[in-house]
C-alpha positions in Angstrom: -55.9 -26.8 -58.2 -53.5 -29.5 -59.7 -54.7 -33.1 -59.5 -52.3 -35.7 -58.2 -51.8 -37.0 -61.7 -50.7 -33.5 -63.0 -48.3 -33.1 -60.0 -46.7 -36.5 -60.7 -46.4 -35.7 -64.5 -44.6 -32.4 -63.6 -42.3 -34.0 -61.0 -38.6 -34.7 -61.6 -39.2 -38.1 -60.0 -41.6 -39.1 -62.8 -39.4 -41.9 -64.0 -39.1 -43.3 -60.5 -42.9 -43.1 -60.1 -43.3 -44.9 -63.3 -41.1 -47.7 -62.2 -43.0 -48.2 -59.0 -46.5 -48.1 -60.8 -45.3 -50.7 -63.4 -44.0 -52.9 -60.6 -47.3 -52.6 -58.9 -49.2 -53.4 -62.0 -47.1 -56.5 -62.6 -47.4 -57.8 -59.1 -51.3 -57.3 -59.1 -51.5 -59.2 -62.5 -49.6 -62.1 -61.1 -51.9 -62.2 -58.0 -54.9 -61.9 -60.2 -53.8 -65.0 -62.2 -53.5 -66.9 -59.1 -56.9 -65.7 -58.0 -58.4 -67.0 -61.2 -56.6 -70.5 -60.7 -57.8 -70.6 -56.9 -61.5 -69.5 -57.0 -64.2 -72.2 -57.1 -67.9 -72.2 -57.7 -68.5 -72.9 -54.0 -67.3 -69.5 -52.7 -68.0 -65.9 -53.3 -64.8 -64.1 -53.8 -63.6 -60.8 -55.6 -60.3 -59.4 -56.6 -60.1 -55.8 -55.5 -57.0 -53.6 -55.7 -54.6 -56.5 -55.6 -56.4 -58.3 -52.7 -58.7 -61.4 -52.8 -61.8 -60.6 -50.9 -63.9 -63.6 -49.6 -67.3 -62.9 -48.5 -68.9 -64.1 -45.2 -72.3 -65.5 -45.0 -75.2 -62.9 -45.3 -77.8 -62.2 -42.8 -81.4 -63.6 -43.6 -82.8 -60.0 -44.3 -80.1 -59.5 -47.0 -80.8 -62.9 -48.6 -84.6 -62.3 -48.8 -84.3 -59.0 -50.3 -81.9 -60.2 -53.0 -84.1 -63.3 -53.7 -87.2 -61.4 -54.1 -85.8 -58.7 -56.3 -84.0 -61.3 -58.3 -87.5 -63.1 -59.0 -89.0 -59.9 -60.2 -86.1 -58.8 -62.5 -85.4 -62.3 -63.9 -89.2 -62.9 -64.6 -89.7 -59.6 -66.2 -86.4 -59.9 -68.4 -87.4 -63.5 -69.4 -91.0 -62.6 -70.4 -89.8 -59.6 -72.5 -86.7 -61.2 -73.9 -84.6 -58.4 -72.8 -81.3 -60.1 -72.1 -79.7 -62.0 -69.2 -79.8 -61.7 -65.4 -77.1 -62.9 -63.1 -76.9 -63.4 -59.4 -74.1 -63.4 -57.1 -71.8 -65.9 -58.8 -71.3 -64.0 -62.0 -67.7 -62.7 -62.1 -67.4 -59.2 -63.7 -63.9 -58.7 -65.1 -63.0 -55.0 -65.3 -59.8 -53.3 -66.2 -58.1 -53.9 -62.7 -60.7 -55.5 -60.5 -63.1 -58.4 -60.5 -66.5 -58.3 -58.9 -69.5 -60.6 -58.2 -72.5 -58.3 -57.8 -75.5 -59.4 -55.9 -77.7 -58.9 -59.1 -76.7 -57.8 -62.6 -78.4 -57.4 -65.9 -77.0 -57.5 -69.4 -78.9 -56.4 -72.4 -79.2 -58.5 -75.6 -76.3 -56.8 -77.2 -74.0 -58.2 -74.6 -75.9 -61.4 -73.5 -76.2 -62.8 -77.2 -72.4 -63.2 -77.2 -72.3 -65.3 -74.1 -71.4 -69.0 -74.2 -72.4 -71.8 -71.9 -69.0 -72.2 -70.4 -68.3 -68.5 -70.0 -66.6 -67.7 -66.7 -65.7 -64.0 -67.0 -68.2 -61.2 -68.0 -68.0 -57.7 -69.2 -69.5 -54.7 -67.2 -73.3 -55.3 -67.0 -75.8 -52.6 -67.9 -77.4 -52.6 -64.5 -76.2 -53.6 -61.1 -77.7 -54.0 -57.7 -75.7 -54.3 -54.5 -77.3 -55.1 -51.2 -75.5 -53.5 -48.3 -73.8 -55.5 -45.3 -71.4 -54.3 -42.7 -68.5 -55.8 -44.4 -69.4 -54.5 -47.9 -70.9 -51.1 -47.5 -67.5 -49.2 -48.0 -66.7 -51.0 -51.2 -70.3 -50.8 -52.6 -70.3 -47.0 -52.0 -66.5 -46.6 -52.7 -64.4 -48.5 -55.2 -67.3 -50.3 -56.8 -69.4 -47.1 -57.2 -66.4 -45.6 -59.0 -65.4 -48.6 -61.0 -69.0 -49.6 -62.2 -69.4 -46.1 -63.6 -66.1 -45.8 -65.2 -66.7 -49.1 -67.1 -70.2 -48.0 -68.3 -72.7 -49.6 -66.0 -75.8 -47.4 -66.7 -77.8 -47.8 -63.6 -76.8 -48.8 -60.1 -79.2 -49.7 -57.2 -77.9 -49.7 -53.5 -80.3 -51.6 -51.2 -80.3 -51.4 -47.4 -82.3 -54.5 -46.4 -82.1 -53.5 -42.7 -83.4 -49.9 -42.9 -85.4 -50.8 -46.0 -84.5 -48.3 -48.6 -83.3 -48.2 -52.1 -80.9 -45.7 -53.7 -81.0 -45.3 -57.4 -78.2 -43.9 -59.5 -78.0 -43.2 -63.2 -74.8 -42.9 -65.2 -73.8 -39.5 -66.5 -70.3 -38.8 -68.2 -68.8 -41.8 -66.4 -70.1 -40.9 -63.0 -73.1 -42.1 -61.2 -75.6 -39.2 -60.3 -78.0 -39.7 -57.5 -81.5 -40.0 -58.8 -83.8 -41.0 -55.9 -83.9 -42.6 -52.5 -87.0 -44.9 -52.3 -88.7 -45.8 -49.1 -92.2 -46.4 -50.6 -94.3 -46.1 -53.9 -92.9 -47.6 -57.2 -89.4 -47.9 -58.5 -88.9 -47.7 -62.3 -85.7 -48.8 -63.9 -84.2 -46.6 -66.6 -82.0 -49.5 -68.1 -84.3 -52.4 -67.9 -87.2 -51.5 -70.4 -90.6 -51.6 -68.7 -89.4 -52.7 -65.3 -91.6 -50.9 -62.8 -92.3 -52.5 -59.3 -93.8 -51.4 -56.0 -91.0 -50.8 -53.5 -92.7 -53.1 -50.9 -92.2 -56.1 -53.4 -88.5 -56.1 -52.6 -89.1 -56.8 -48.9 -92.5 -58.4 -48.6 -93.4 -61.8 -49.9 -97.1 -61.3 -50.5 -96.4 -58.1 -52.3 -93.7 -59.8 -54.3 -96.1 -62.6 -55.4 -98.7 -60.0 -56.5 -96.2 -58.2 -58.6 -95.1 -61.4 -60.2 -98.7 -62.3 -61.0 -99.2 -59.1 -62.8 -96.2 -59.8 -65.0 -98.0 -62.8 -66.4 -101.4 -61.1 -67.1 
């Protein structure tokens, strides 16, 4: 079966389609420049498919899971000197879209090139998105595709309400499902040596135990 692109390339309307696409790209780039000029450090906003997406406040359970996991990843990466961990306000600039992942990790190869005043960042090596009602379609849709196309090697999707973690690994520019975690331990493939109890993402006491072990 022919793909949509193959059908367009064979169509007698190819030139007309090309004009429409060029105009679309130009309009998006103008909107994107306005987005860069408008965004501030006080708001969380993304530029996706030509539209500015401003995020509403998150529920407590979302914030707690994000904070607990961030402490674990950041502490491990800092102790092991593995790179840089970003949280929420790091703007990832990809070919067409700009995202602010909940948590992201850059290995030393990328992180050592960062400057103190840097505002735009390349695709991370590892990303975590925590689901909410307003973001789930994007986290499982456009971001899932875009992160993989730009070489993000590992992607975790966390459901803080139903308490599970889906782990995906990059294979040939696509994410392959590895495991859905509801208990036990979770081991990262991309963050060297990062292996944590599942409960440490959702429970403060378990989180503190895991942090203490990192300093032993």
